[in-house]
LUMBA-493158 format. One line per 4 residues: number of its first residue (from 1); their letters; for each residue x, y, z of C-alpha. Coordinates in steps of 0.25 Angstrom, whole numbers, plus 5000, padded with zeros to 4 digits. Example, Ala and Ser with C-alpha at 12.3 -4.5 7.8 and 13.67 -1.06 7.14 Angstrom:
<pts>
1	AS	5049:4982:5031; 5055:4996:5029
</pts>
This chain:
<pts>
1	MSVL	5119:5000:4798; 5111:5010:4806; 5102:5009:4816; 5089:5016:4820
5	LSDV	5086:5021:4832; 5071:5015:4829; 5076:5002:4824; 5082:5001:4839
9	VSGS	5068:5002:4845; 5060:4993:4838; 5067:4986:4831; 5074:4972:4837
13	AVGL	5085:4969:4849; 5091:4959:4840; 5105:4965:4835; 5103:4977:4840
17	RGLL	5115:4977:4852; 5124:4978:4839; 5118:4990:4833; 5117:4998:4844
21	WRLS	5130:5005:4843; 5126:5013:4830; 5115:5021:4840; 5121:5034:4848
25	AAEL	5119:5034:4863; 5107:5042:4859; 5099:5034:4851; 5101:5023:4861
29	RTAA	5097:5030:4873; 5082:5033:4863; 5084:5021:4861; 5083:5014:4874
33	IEAS	5072:5025:4879; 5062:5019:4864; 5064:5006:4869; 5059:5008:4880
37	AEIL	5048:5016:4878; 5043:5004:4866; 5046:4993:4877; 5033:5002:4885
41	RLEA	5026:5005:4874; 5026:4989:4871; 5022:4986:4886; 5010:4996:4886
45	VRVA	5004:4987:4872; 5010:4975:4879; 5000:4979:4890; 4990:4985:4882
49	VVDE	4989:4970:4872; 4987:4961:4882; 4979:4967:4892; 4971:4970:4879
53	LSLR	4972:4952:4879; 4969:4952:4890; 4954:4957:4890; 4953:4949:4875
57	PDDQ	4960:4935:4881; 4960:4925:4870; 4963:4909:4870; 4978:4910:4872
61	VIAS	4977:4921:4883; 4967:4913:4891; 4974:4900:4890; 4987:4907:4896
65	RGVG	4979:4912:4910; 4978:4926:4906; 4986:4937:4896; 4997:4939:4903
69	CWLA	5000:4923:4904; 5000:4924:4890; 5006:4934:4889; 5019:4927:4897
73	ANTM	5018:4915:4888; 5019:4921:4877; 5030:4931:4880; 5043:4931:4888
77	LQVR	5037:4938:4899; 5034:4932:4913; 5019:4930:4917; 5019:4940:4928
81	DGKK	5023:4950:4917; 5013:4947:4908; 5003:4948:4920; 5009:4961:4923
85	IAAL	5006:4966:4909; 4993:4959:4910; 4990:4966:4923; 4995:4980:4919
89	GAAL	4985:4980:4907; 4973:4977:4915; 4977:4985:4925; 4978:4998:4914
93	RPFP	4964:4998:4910; 4958:5005:4922; 4966:5016:4921; 4968:5023:4906
97	AVTA	4979:5035:4911; 4990:5023:4915; 4988:5015:4902; 4989:5028:4891
101	RFDV	5003:5031:4900; 5006:5014:4901; 5002:5016:4884; 5011:5027:4881
105	GDCS	5023:5021:4888; 5024:5034:4898; 5023:5022:4911; 5031:5008:4912
109	FDHA	5021:4995:4915; 5027:4995:4928; 5025:5007:4933; 5009:5007:4925
113	VLIV	5007:4993:4936; 5010:5001:4947; 5001:5015:4943; 4988:5004:4938
117	AFCE	4993:4995:4951; 4989:5009:4957; 4976:5013:4951; 4972:4998:4953
121	SPPK	4972:5000:4971; 4973:5014:4974; 4975:5020:4988; 4962:5018:4993
125	GMPD	4963:5030:5001; 4963:5037:4983; 4950:5044:4978; 4946:5038:4963
129	AALP	4946:5052:4959; 4963:5053:4963; 4966:5038:4952; 4968:5048:4939
133	RCID	4978:5059:4946; 4986:5047:4955; 4988:5041:4941; 4993:5052:4932
137	LLLA	5002:5055:4943; 5006:5039:4943; 5008:5040:4927; 5017:5053:4929
141	AASG	5025:5042:4938; 5024:5033:4930; 5027:5043:4917; 5041:5047:4910
145	VEAT	5055:5040:4910; 5056:5045:4922; 5045:5036:4930; 5050:5025:4939
149	TTKV	5044:5016:4949; 5047:5023:4960; 5041:5036:4954; 5027:5027:4950
153	RSVI	5027:5021:4965; 5030:5033:4973; 5019:5041:4967; 5009:5029:4970
157	ATLE	5015:5028:4985; 5013:5044:4986; 4997:5041:4981; 4998:5030:4990
161	RIFE	5002:5041:5001; 4992:5052:4998; 4980:5042:4997; 4984:5033:5007
165	SNEI	4977:5023:5012; 4981:5007:5021; 4984:5000:5011; 4999:4997:5011
169	PPAE	5007:4998:4997; 5013:4987:4992; 5027:4991:4993; 5024:4991:5008
173	DIDR	5015:4979:5008; 5025:4969:5018; 5016:4957:5019; 5019:4956:5001
177	NELR	5033:4954:5008; 5039:4942:5000; 5051:4934:5002; 5056:4922:4998
181	IAST	5070:4915:5001; 5070:4902:4990; 5083:4892:4988; 5085:4887:4973
185	LNGR	5089:4874:4968; 5105:4877:4969; 5103:4883:4983; 5103:4897:4980
189	VVVR	5091:4905:4986; 5083:4916:4979; 5076:4926:4986; 5064:4933:4982
193	GDFD	5057:4946:4990; 5044:4955:4988; 5046:4966:4999; 5040:4980:5003
197	ALTG	5047:4993:4999; 5052:4995:5015; 5057:4983:5014; 5063:4981:5003
201	EMLL	5066:4997:5008; 5074:4989:5017; 5082:4977:5011; 5087:4990:4999
205	SALS	5093:4997:5010; 5099:4985:5019; 5104:4982:5004; 5109:4995:4997
209	NLTM	5124:4997:5005; 5125:4982:5001; 5123:4980:4985; 5131:4992:4983
213	PTPA	5145:4990:4971; 5157:4987:4978; 5168:4987:4970; 5180:4977:4974
217	PDGT	5192:4983:4981; 5199:4987:4969; 5188:4994:4965; 5182:4985:4955
221	PDSR	5165:4988:4952; 5157:4979:4959; 5153:4969:4946; 5140:4962:4955
225	SAAK	5129:4964:4949; 5117:4973:4959; 5108:4959:4960; 5124:4954:4965
229	RTAD	5124:4966:4975; 5113:4964:4980; 5114:4948:4985; 5125:4954:4990
233	GFTE	5120:4962:4997; 5109:4954:5003; 5118:4944:5007; 5127:4954:5015
237	LIRR	5113:4960:5021; 5108:4945:5027; 5124:4941:5030; 5123:4957:5040
241	YLDC	5110:4954:5047; 5114:4939:5049; 5129:4945:5054; 5119:4956:5061
245	AKTG	5107:4954:5068; 5108:4940:5075; 5097:4943:5085; 5083:4948:5080
249	TDGG	5085:4963:5086; 5098:4963:5082; 5096:4965:5070; 5105:4980:5068
253	QRPH	5099:4992:5061; 5086:4989:5052; 5090:4994:5038; 5087:5008:5034
257	VNVH	5075:5012:5025; 5076:5027:5019; 5060:5033:5018; 5058:5047:5014
261	INVR	5045:5054:5018; 5040:5068:5020; 5039:5072:5036; 5025:5078:5032
265	DLAE	5020:5064:5026; 5028:5057:5037; 5019:5062:5048; 5007:5064:5040
269	HRDC	4994:5054:5043; 4981:5055:5037; 4970:5049:5042; 4963:5046:5027
273	AAAP	4968:5049:5013; 4957:5045:5005; 4950:5057:5005; 4952:5064:4992
277	LPDG	4961:5074:4988; 4955:5089:4987; 4948:5093:4972; 4960:5101:4964
281	VAVA	4974:5092:4972; 4979:5084:4964; 4988:5070:4966; 4999:5076:4961
285	VAVS	5000:5089:4972; 4996:5076:4985; 5007:5069:4978; 5018:5081:4981
289	DLDV	5011:5084:4993; 5013:5069:4998; 5025:5060:4999; 5028:5045:5004
293	GHMP	5042:5038:5010; 5051:5036:4998; 5061:5025:5002; 5074:5026:4992
297	WLGP	5074:5012:4987; 5059:5010:4987; 5054:5023:4985; 5041:5026:4990
301	LSVS	5036:5020:5003; 5022:5025:5009; 5019:5033:5021; 5013:5024:5030
305	QTRL	5024:5014:5029; 5035:5026:5031; 5027:5031:5042; 5029:5016:5049
309	LGCD	5043:5015:5046; 5043:5032:5053; 5042:5025:5065; 5055:5018:5069
313	CFLS	5065:5026:5059; 5077:5035:5058; 5071:5048:5053; 5082:5058:5046
317	TVLL	5074:5068:5042; 5076:5080:5030; 5071:5093:5028; 5066:5096:5015
321	DGHG	5063:5110:5009; 5049:5114:5001; 5057:5107:4990; 5060:5095:4997
325	APLD	5076:5097:4997; 5083:5094:5010; 5086:5106:5016; 5102:5101:5021
329	AKPG	5107:5106:5035; 5122:5100:5035; 5131:5106:5023; 5146:5105:5023
333	KRLV	5147:5092:5021; 5155:5085:5011; 5151:5072:5012; 5136:5070:5014
337	SAEQ	5131:5067:5028; 5120:5057:5031; 5112:5068:5033; 5113:5073:5018
341	RVAL	5112:5060:5012; 5097:5057:5020; 5093:5073:5013; 5099:5066:5000
345	IARD	5090:5057:4999; 5076:5062:5003; 5081:5073:4991; 5085:5064:4982
349	KGCA	5083:5050:4985; 5095:5043:4977; 5100:5047:4965; 5096:5061:4961
353	FPGC	5102:5058:4946; 5088:5060:4935; 5083:5047:4933; 5090:5039:4944
357	TCVP	5086:5030:4954; 5096:5027:4963; 5094:5024:4978; 5098:5036:4987
361	AWTD	5108:5022:4994; 5115:5022:4981; 5116:5037:4979; 5129:5047:4981
365	AHHI	5128:5063:4987; 5133:5070:4975; 5140:5084:4978; 5132:5094:4968
369	RHWA	5145:5101:4967; 5156:5093:4973; 5162:5096:4989; 5176:5097:4983
373	NGGP	5171:5112:4976; 5164:5116:4988; 5152:5107:4985; 5143:5109:4999
377	TVMN	5136:5092:5003; 5123:5102:5005; 5110:5095:4999; 5110:5106:4989
381	NLVL	5124:5100:4984; 5120:5084:4984; 5112:5075:4975; 5111:5060:4977
385	LCRS	5117:5053:4965; 5120:5038:4961; 5133:5036:4960; 5133:5034:4944
389	HHRL	5125:5046:4944; 5136:5054:4953; 5147:5049:4943; 5139:5055:4935
393	MHRK	5139:5069:4940; 5154:5066:4941; 5157:5067:4927; 5154:5052:4923
397	SGFV	5162:5047:4915; 5158:5045:4900; 5148:5057:4902; 5146:5067:4895
401	GKWV	5142:5080:4904; 5138:5083:4916; 5126:5082:4925; 5125:5095:4933
405	IRIG	5115:5094:4948; 5107:5106:4952; 5100:5109:4967; 5089:5115:4961
409	VDNK	5077:5124:4966; 5069:5112:4973; 5084:5110:4979; 5086:5095:4973
413	PWFI	5094:5092:4960; 5092:5095:4948; 5102:5088:4936; 5106:5095:4924
417	PPPS	5112:5086:4913; 5121:5088:4903; 5120:5092:4890; 5122:5078:4883
421	IDPQ	5111:5074:4891; 5101:5087:4889; 5108:5100:4883; 5097:5108:4888
425	QHPR	5102:5102:4903; 5086:5102:4909; 5088:5099:4924; 5083:5087:4927
429	PANT	5079:5084:4943; 5085:5074:4951; 5077:5061:4951; 5070:5064:4968
433	TFKT	5056:5065:4964; 5045:5063:4957; 5039:5074:4953; 5024:5071:4944
</pts>
C-alpha cells in the first residue's frame, strides 16, 4: 500500500502512524509544513465564519449568550477560546490589510491579536496618518516562517518609543500583577500568577541556574521534566531566601537583570513625541534610528522603564562600531572573559544559529577556529551557541555535512549550511536582529 503525501495532509490521522514509515524524511518534513499551513487556513476560515455568525445570530447563538459561548458549547474549545475567536473576527473588520494577511495564512492567530490590539489602542502621540505604515511594519514582523512573538512585540515597543506617551505598556503595568496561592483538598498548593515583564525577568534570572539539567554522579542524564526542574528550582530559591534573609535588611544581592540599550536612547529625552513625522520620512527609517531596551528573557523593555532601572544599577558599557558590532580590546586569552561574554550577549542576544531562540544564559561561547588550532579568543572568532548547536558545530553524531561560520563585513556571524540542506550553500545571517 502506497502513501500519498496529499493523503497525509488532507486525510484522517486514524491509522496514519502505522503508514508514515513509508515516507522519506524529506516527505515527512513537507507533510509537517503543509499540515501547519492547513491549520492556519482553517483557523482563518473559522474566524471569518464565526464573525459572520455574530453579525447574523440565530436563536441558538442568542440562547448561548453570544457566538463565542455557542462555539465552545458545540466544540471541544473552552469558553475563553471561543470568545477570543469571536473577538478577533470583530477586531479585524476595521483593518483590511491585517485581515488579508491573516486570511492567506501569512499571519498567525496570536500575532493578529497583537497587531489589532495595537491598532485599536495606538500610542496617544501617533498621528492617524502613520497607522498604515505602522501596520505594514507589524505585518512584516509577523509574516513568514521567521516570525516570532518576540519580533512582533519588539516592533510594537519600538513604535511606542517613537510615539512616546505617558501610558504604561501592559507588559510593564505593575498594577496588573497578581499572585494566587491556594491549598488543595489533598494538602498540596497551587500557585498561579500574572506579572509584569520586569518581575518576570527577575524571576527567570533567579531561577536560571537552579533549573539546569543536572546529571547523576555516574553521568546518567537528568530524567526530570522541565516543569519538575522549575518546581525544584523554585523550592531551592525559597529555601535560600529563608536561609539568608533573616531580617528585612539582610537580604543579600538582588537578582541580576540585564537590560541592553543604546546609550543615545538612554540619555535622550523628548518633551513631546506627538509631532507628526516629516514628509517623506518612513516609519521604517525611524525604527532603524531608535531602539528600545532589551531583556534576554522577556525581550523588549520601554526606554522609560530602562531609565528607571538606570537610576540604581550596575552599568556595563560595550563599545560598538558603525554596524553595531562590539569592538574587542582584550585578545589573547583562551577562556572567554566576563567582559567578552557581555559583548557577545550584546551582539548575538542568545544562540546565534539561524532560527534558534535559546536565551544567553543557556549558551556557550564557541571558538569558530578552535583555540588549539591557533584560534584567538577575540570577538571575530567567537559566537554564542546553545549546547545543541554547539555540538552540531563539532560534528554531531548522525548529522551529514558541516555548518561553517564566517564573520561577515558587518562584524556579525553568518552561517553557511552544508550541501545536504542547501546545495547552493547560501550564507544565512545569525538569528540576532530583526530587519524589515
